[in-house]
N, C-alpha and C positions, 0 to 999 in steps of 0.2 A: 633096591634102595641105593641112593647115591651117597654113600658114606664119605667117599673121598671129597665130594663137594662140601659137605658139612664141615669137615676138618679144615678144608681150604678157607672157607669163609670165616671160621673161628680164628684162624691164624691171621687173616687180613684185618679182622676187627681188632685183634690184640695189637697188631702193629700200629694201626691208626690210633688206638687208645694210648699207646706208648708215646706217639708223637703229640697227641693232644694233651697229655698229662702236664708237661711244663707250662703250656699256654693256659690251661684251666687253673693250675696252681697259682700262676701269677695273677690271673683275672680275679680269682676268688680267694685271694690270700688272707682276707680278714675273716673268713669263715673258719669255725672249728673243723679241722680235718682238711682245710685248704682245698676245697673243691673235689674231694673224693667222690667218685660216682659220675663226674661230669667230664672226664677226659674224652670219652668217645663222642658225646654230643658236641663238645667244642671242636673236635677234629672234623666232624661232619659239617658243621657250620662253615669252617674255614674252607673245606674242600668244596662244598656246594656253592658258597658265595663266589669263590675264585672261578670255578668252572662256569657259573652262570654268566659272569661278565666276559670272560674270555670266549665263551661259547657264542657270543654275538658276532665274533670274528671268525672263529673256527671251533666247532664242537667235535667231540670224539677224542682220539688220542692226544691231539694238541691241548684241548681243554683239560684232560686228565693229567697230562704231564705238567702243565702250568700250575694246576691246583695242588698237586703233590709237592712241587717246588716251593710254593708259598707256605704250605704246611711245614715242610722241612725247615725253611728259613725261620718261621716263627718259633718252632720248637727249639732251634739252636739259639736264637736270640734270647728267649725267655729262660731257657735252661742255663745259659751262661751269665744271666743277669746278676749283677753284684748283690742286689737285695735277696734274690732267690738263693744264691750260694750261702749268704749269711744266715738266712732263715733255716736252711738245712743243717748248718753247723749247730745252731741253737737247739734245733729239735734233737739232734743226736746227743748233744751235751746234756739234755734233760731226760734222756732215755726214751724219747718218742721215736717210734719206728713207723713212719708213714707208709712204708712199703707193705706192711702187714694189712693196713686198711685197704690199700689198693688191691692186694691179693684177695681179700675178702669180697670186694665188689666184683672182681673178675669171676669168682666162683658163682656169685649171684647171676651175673650175665650169662655164663655158660649154662647154668641150670634153666634159666628162663628161655634162652635160645633153644635148647634141646626140647623143652616142653612144647613150644610152638612147632618146632620141626616135627615132633611126633604127632601132633594134632593134624598138621597140614599133610603129612605123608599119607594119612588115611583118607583124606579127601582133598587132593591138591588142585582139583579142576577149576578153571576160570569159567564156571557156568554163567550164562547170562541171567538165569533166574535167581531171584532173591538177593539182589545186590547190584553193585556197579563194577563187576569184574571185567566185563567187556570194555568198559571205559578205561579202567586202570591198566589192563593188559595192552589195550590199544595205545595208550599214552607211552607205555614202556617201549613198545615196538616202534612207534613213530620216532621216539628219541634215538633208538638204535640206528635208524636210517638217516637221521638229521645230520646235515653238514654244518648248519649254523642254527642258532636259537633266535626267536622261538621256533619250535618244531611245527611242521605242517599238520593241520587238523585232519585226522584220518576219517572224520565224518563230514568234512567240509573242504574238499580239495582246493588247493591253490591259496588257502588262507591259513594264517597261523592259529595255533591252539588258543582258544579263549577259555582257559581254565588254569587253576594253579597246579603247576606240575613239578614243583621243587623236590618233593619226595620221590617222584618217579625219576627225576634227573639224578638224584643220589643213587637210586637203584641201578640206573644205566651206567653210572660211573663205577659202581661196585661190580657190576656185571663185566665191564671191560677190565677192571683191575684184577679180577679173579679168573678171567677167561671162561666165564659161565654163560651159557645160552640163556636168553630171556625166559624161556619156558621153565627153567630151574631157578633163575635169579628172582623171579616173582615171589616164590614161597620162601626162599632163603632170606630175602630182604624183609619180608613180612615178619619172620622170626627175629631178625636183627632189630627192627624198630620196636618190637615188643620188649626184647631184652634190654634195649637202651632205655626205654621208658621205666621198666621195673627197677633197673639199676640206678637210674636218676632218682626215682622215688626213695629207694633204699638209702642213697647217699644224702639226699636233702633232709630227710627225716632224722637220720643219724646225726647230721651236722647241727640241726636245730636243737636236738636233745643232748648233744655231746657234753655240755658243761654241767649237766645234771647228773648226780652220782648214779653210776651204773644204769644209765637210761638210754645210751646210744643204741645198743643192739636191739633191745625190745622195741624201741620206736622204729628203727629201720625195718625190722622184720614185719611189724604190723603194717607199716606203710606199703611194703611190697605186697602184703596180702590184700589190703584194701584196694590198691591200684590194679593188681594183676589177677586176683582170684575172686574177690567178693562181688556180689550182685545186689540188686535192689530187693525189696521184700515181697515181690510177687510170688516167687516160688515158695518161700516160707509160709506165706498166707495159705497157699493151697495145701501144703503139708499139714498145717494145723487144722484146716477145715476138713480134710479127708480123714483125720484122726478122730473126729467127733462122731457121736452116735448118728445113725442114718437120718433120723427125723430132723435133728438140729442141723446136720450137715446140709440137707436139702434146702432148708430155709436160708441159711447163710450163703450157700452157693448161688441161689437165685438173686439174693441181695448184692452179691459181689460180681455177678455177671458171667458166670460160667456154669456149665452143666455139671450137676452133682453126680450123675450116674457114670461119669468117666472116672474109672479107677486110677489112682495115682500109680505111675510106673512108666517105664520107658515107652510103652506103646501109646500111652495117653499124653505123656509129657512132650512139649515142643519147646526147643530152645528159643524159638522165635518170639513167643508171646511175652516174655519179660522185657522185650525192647519196645513194646507198643502198649504203654500204660495210660498216658494222658491222651484222650481222644484228639485225633488230628495232628499228632506229633510223633516223633521218634525219640525214644529215651534209651539210647545205647549206653553201655558201660564197656570197659576194655575187654573183658573175657568174652562177652558176646561178639564184639566187633572182630576180634581175632579168630574166634571160632567160626564166624561166618566167612571170613577170609578175603574181604575186599582189601586191596592195597590202596586205601583211600586217604585223602588229605587230612581229614579230621583225626585220623589215627596217627599218621606219620608226623603231624605237627606237635604231638603231645610231649616228646622228649625235649623239644626246644622251648615249649611253654615252661617246663620245669627248669630248664636252663635260665630262662628269663626270671623265674622265681628265685633262683639261686643268686643271680646278679642283683636282684632287688634286696635279697637278704644280705649280700655283701655290702650294699649301700647302707642298709639298716644298721649294720655293725661298725661301719667305718667311723673313726673318731672325727669329730667336727674340725679338728685342727688339720686333718689330712685332706685339705680342700681340693687339691688337684686330683686325688684319687676319686673323690666324690663326683667331681665334674667329669672325669673320664668314664666312670661307670654310667652316669646319667646321660651324658651327651655323646659318648662314643660307643660304649658296649651295647647299651639298649637299642639305639638307632641301627647299628650294624646288624644286630640280631633280628630286629624288626624288619629290616630290608630283606633279609633272606626268608624270614618266616612269611612274608607276604607272598612269596613264590611257592612256599610249601603249603600253607593253610592261612589264607587271608582272614578267615573268620577269627582266628585267635590273636591277631596283631593288636587290636584294642586292649586285650587283656594284658599284654606285656606292659603297656603304658599305664593301665590300671594298677598293676602290681607295683610299678615304680611310684605312682602317686600314693598308694596306701603304705608302702614302706617308709616314705617320708612323712606322711600324715600321721601315722600311728607311732612313728619313732619319736625320740625325745630331742634329737638334734634339730636345730633351726635350719630349715631348707633354704632360707633367703641368701646366705653367703654363696651358695652354688651359683646363683644368678648375679649377685652384686654384694660385695663386702661393704661398700659404703652405705647402701640402703639397709643392710642388716644391722650395721652399727647405729644408724639413725633409729631403727625400731627398738633396739636395746635401750636407748636413752629415754624412750617414752615409758611412762608409767601406766601401761594399759592394764585393765582388769583382766581376770581369767577368761571371760567370754570373748573379749576383743582379741586377746592374745591367741586363743585357740582358733578364732576365725582367721587371724593373720597367718597362723601356721598352716591352715588348710589352703588358703589362697596361695601361699608360697609353694606348697607342694604341688598344687594344680598348675602353677606357672612353670615349674621345672618340668613336670610331665608334658605340658603343652609344648615347650621348646624342644624336648626330646621327640615329641610326636611330629613336629615340623621337620626335624632333621631326618627322622625315619621315613617320613613321607617323601622327602626329596630323594632318598636312596631308592625307594620303591616306585618312584614315578614312572620310570620306563616300563615297568610291568603293568602298573595300574592304568597308564594311559594307552599303552599299546596292546595289552593282552586281556586284562581283567575287564569284564563288562560292568556297566553301571547298574546300580540298584537304588531303590527308594525306600526310605524308612517310614513306616506307618504306625499309627496308634492302634493297639489291639482293643477290639470291642469287648465290653464286659461279659457278654455271653460266651466268648471264646476262651475266657481265662480258666485256669486250672482250679479244681476243687481242692479243699483241704485234704480229703481222702486220697486223691491221686498224688498230691505232693508228698504226703507221708509215705505212700507206697514206694515212690521213687527215692526219696531222700531220708526216710525215717531212721535208718541206722545211723547215719551221720548226724542227724538232728539230735537224737537221743544222746549221742556221745558228746556233742558240743555243748548242749544245754547243761548236762551234768558237769562237764569240765568247767565251763565258765562260771556257773552259779557257785560251784565249789570254791573256785578261786576268789570270787568277789565276796562271798560271805553274806549273811543276812543283813549286816549293818550297811553294806554298800548296795544291796539289792532293793531295799525298801524305798530309797529315793528315786529309783528307776521305775517304780510301779506307775507313777503318774504318766511317764512316757509310754508305757505299755498300754495303759488305758486309752491314751490318744491313738495308738496304733489300732486298737480294737475298734474305736469309733471310725477310723479311716476305713478299715476293712468292711464294716457294716454299711457305711454310707456310700462307698464307691465300688462295692462288689469286687473287692480285692483280697481274696483269702490269703494270698502270699504275704500280706502285711502281718498276719497273725503267725504264719509258719516260720518265716525267716526274719521278719522285722525285729523281734527281740534279739536275734543273734547280732544284728548290726549294733544295737544299743549296748548289749552286754560286752561285745567284743571291743567296742570303742571305749567303754567305761573301764574295762579291765586293763587296757593299755595306759590309762591315766591314774591308776592306783599303784600301790607298792606291792601288789600281788605278783607271784612268780609266773608270769606268762611271757611268751616270747613270740617269735616270728610265726608260729603256728596260728596265732590270732589274726595276723594279716591274711593268711590263706583262708581262714574261716570267713572273715569279712568279705574277702574277694569273691568267694563262692556264693555267699548269700547275696551279694550285690548282683551277680550274674543271674541267679535264680529269679530275683525280683525284677530285673530289667526285662527279661523275656515275657513277663506277665503284663508289661506296659507297652513295649515296642516290639516290632518285628521288621525284618527286611522283606519288602514286597518284591517278589520275583516269580518266575514261572517254573522253578525247580520243584514246587510242591504247593499244595493249597495253604493259603494264609501263612501261619508261622511254623509249619512243619519243619522246614529246613533250618530255620533260625534256632528252634529248640534242639533239633538234631545236632547241629554243630556246636552249640553252646553248652549243652549238658555234658558232652564229653570233657570239656574243659573243667566244668564244675566237679565232675567225678575225680579227675586227676588231682586238682588242687585240694579238694576235701579229703581225698584218700591219704595224701601226705599229712594233712593236718590231723586227721583221725589217728594215724599211726603214732603221732607224737602225743596227742591228747589222751587217748584211752589208757596206755600204760601209766602215764603221769597221774591220771585220775585214780587208778587202782593203788598206786604206790604212795600218794601224798595223803597224809592223815589230816591235813587242814588245821584249822584253829582248835584250840582247846575250849573255846567258849561253849558253855552248856546251852546257849541260845541257838546254836546251830545243830539241830539234831541230825544224827547219822553221819557226821563228818568223820567220826573215828571208827566207823564200822567197815573194816576191810572186806567183810563177807558181802555186804551190800554192793560195794564197789566191784568186787570180783564177779558177783552175780550179774551186774549190768554188762560188764565186759564179755562174759561168757554168752549172755543172751544176744549181744550184738554180733558176735562171731557166728554163733549158731544160726542166727536169722539170715546171714548173708552167704552162707556156704552151701546150702542145699542145691542151688542152681548148678554150681560147679560139679557136684557129684552126679546129678542126673544128666546134665548136658554132656559131660565128658563120657559117661558110661554109654549113653545112647550113641555118641559119635564113634566110639570104639566098636560097638556092635554093628554099626552100619558101614564101617570102613572096609575098604578093599585091600588089595595087595599094596604094601607101602611103596610109594614113589613120590618124588617132588616135582614130577613133570606136570606142569599146569595144563598142557594141551594134549596129554595122552588120551583123554576122553573123546577127542575128535575121531580118532581111528576106531575106537570102540563103539561109539554111539552114532557116528555119522560116517560110516566107512566109505560110502560112495562119494561124499564131498571132500573127504580128507585129502585125496591126491590132488584135487583142484586147488585146495587151500595151500598145499605144499608147493604147487607150481607157482602160485602168486608170491608165496613167501620167499622163493628162491630168486625172484626178480631183484635186480640191483636198483639202488636209488629209490625214488618215490614217484613212479609213473602213476598217472591218474586212472582210476578204475570207475567204471559205470556199473552200478548195481541198484537193486530196488531199494527205495528209501524205507526206513523203519518208522512209518508214521502211525502204526497201530490201527489203520483203517484202509479200506479199499476205495479207489476213486469211482466216481460216477454211480454211486449207490449199489455197487456189487455186493452180493450176499456171501455168507460163509464166514469162517473164522479167520480174521485178518492176522497178519504177522504183528504181534504186539511188540512193544518196546523191549520187554524183558523176556525174550524168547530166542531160540536158536536162529530164527530167520531175521534177526536184527543185525544186518550187515556183518555176517561172520567173517567174510574174507578180509574186509578192512580192519575189523577189530582184532583179528588174530594174527595179522601180518604187518600192520602199520602202513600198508599201501592205501593211500587216501581214496575214498569214494566221493562222488559228487555231492550226494545227500545221504547221510547215514541216519543215526538215531535221532529220534524226536527231541532228545536233550538239546539239540542245537537251537530250538526255539527259546529255551531259557538263556542261552548264551548270546544269541544274535537277534532275537525277535522273530515273531511269526512270519512276517512278510518275507524277510531275507531267506528263511528256510523254505517256506512254501513256494517261493519263486523257483528255487532249485528243484523242489519236488515236481512241480509242473513241467519243468524242462526235462527231467529224467523220464517222467511218464510219456512225454511227447517223443523222446528218443526211442522208446520201446514200442510205441503204438502209433506214432504219427507217420506222415509221409516220408519218403526217402529224403526229400529236401529238408524237412524239419529235423530228421535224425542227423543229417550231416551238419546242420547248423549247431545243434547241441554239442556234438562231438568236437567241433572246431572251437566253440565258445569256451569249453572247459579243458581243452587240450587232452582229451581222453585218449589213452593208449591201449586200454584193455576194456572189454565189455564182458560182464559176468551174467550168464543165464543159468540159473539154478532153480531149485524148488520154490523159493520165495518169489522169483520173477514170474514163473509159470502160474503160481497161485494168484498173483496180482494182475498179470496181463494176459494170461492164457498162452497160446502158442506164440513164440517169439521167433521171427525170422528177420533177416536183413537183406531180403531180395531187393534188388534195385539200387543198393548202396555199394559203390566200388570202394575197395581198400579196406574192407572189414572181412577178415578171413579167420576161420577157426584154427587155433593152435593147440587146444586141448579139448578132448571130448570123451565123456563116458556116459553111462546111463543116467546120471544125475545132473551133471554140469557140462556146459559148453563155454569155453573161454575164447573170445575173439580178439585178435590183434588188429589195431587200427593203424594203417599205414598213412601217415599224414600226407605223403607225396601223392598217393593214389586216391585219396579220399574224394568222393564225388558221387554223382548220380548218372 
């Protein structure tokens, strides 16, 4: 076990957080706690943004040095800022010790980091099965080799990566900064992103609840639990069903879609099943994702999504008179964050602007002065009724978010135009929409918490006028086959109404409404692409955002629901019963924790000797190919490799088991070394279209099986320097020789793999 690397990464994370702290404090100065928990995400955004832009001129040590210089400069400028010094003096004068809160979040980070390090040490391998590890590790390796950005695509030689790689870029920077080989940096970075997410959730929830008596720490702890440990209700359902008498259990099991004769336990339990609840979709939550171990964009973007929520919260709290701060947050901070988030996880960028919109729309301050003081003054002079005034408030909020979106889009344009591939938005057919039961299985714990909390805050006297709206939602659900209208529609109504009353609700309601809006949105629209059937990828990438936003909101809402006795009115039964409130809270926690116990115990039992080496499995499970992969890995630069494409099928109707996408035979040399191959995983169809990919597949097939003249033409067309002939090539093409082709000579050979070197000067027939 590489304990020295673990300590080294913790020290570097601590140093980056120390540099990010004055920047975060200045950015989030209107928050209670002044941005505690966001020092590291802020530092990573500065580091990644600077390296991304400098990297287009020179990546590697130059980009790392430049980004560190920018971070040092910002830390110095914000740390010595007059207002910041004044605020620290006031804090000390009033007995506030901000360092104590930062030390507390540091402990949270270390615990979360070591938690994932322990998990990954038992199963560190970047297996191609059951995830996107070949993609993620390949991106890390190609960035290690890159001299400029964007990096070359390891599955589509001579072309740039067509995927969001910002999180992998940060991992590459941290790998260089700590002097860590990518095979170790993969798992250490995975632990770092998890710890950053949990710490941000802890800090944001604590900040939201900070001004409520003795509420900060319970809210922070519960948010860390919901974001980092909790799961959906699939496992709890099974626990309950398996505890029933056999006859009843069998009937319920058949109705719920799984075999009743499988006894509950580690042998029968699969950590995978809880992520595949709604048919045709993927419903991940953080613990599953990090247990599965992909270093994937939808995971690495979550800390920055919460940073965006914190910026929206700062705007939500900023006084109307502090107009320039409001403008700075809306038109500088959010667009800059969105520009970087586009490179990390493009899917979550719209949510940043959605949070900005909701922070303004659900807040009390007029949004129009952010755009125009003159127009805002004209609106104030009008004697509009409440409905017109509310509509004007919404339009103003939308306009501010729209302007911020344009600015963010301008910053992201180089990536969107030059790297990210286009997509088409489509309307989801009614037959493909989720059922009420499936939605409750995925979101039930959060829904129970939020409905109890909001109804308790509103009180019966405010709820009754809303019943008409709920009846309308029911009619919509029945007439349009839209069950989500019943499940989350009332949350939108109650959340909005609670922000327009004098009830004690806060920014957690913005997060509740944001999550409800995302859940509803993916039942109406989806992004049409080839990454998966219909809306699979849309729900996959969106539901992680929902979980993170709702996890923080639940962390604030559940303790507040337990502690608040509500109104003394006898017309509101149960509001004074702490036992009922405590019972609901215990039920929610107990329903969301069985997955962690079963999944982690099974993971420990199946784990091997602890190590963080992501590629150690290659020598153990593929000993004959390991030396050949090491040979390719030792090559300098990014020479082009020719290897069998991972199309998942054989050409010309050949029979047998083809090398599927998610198998070892899916371009292992390119994926594990970053040396680009002419045509790799079939994923490229989703990135570049079928014809572009299949054209290369046909060329590769011709190079292995065609005439010497055709082979030479393909090698010259793609500037191939090495040819790989291993088990996948022999399975696809049979016996492979290059007789009659000059300039192609073996440089490595064993019983499994032959590697040929292509001499451009001697190449011919």
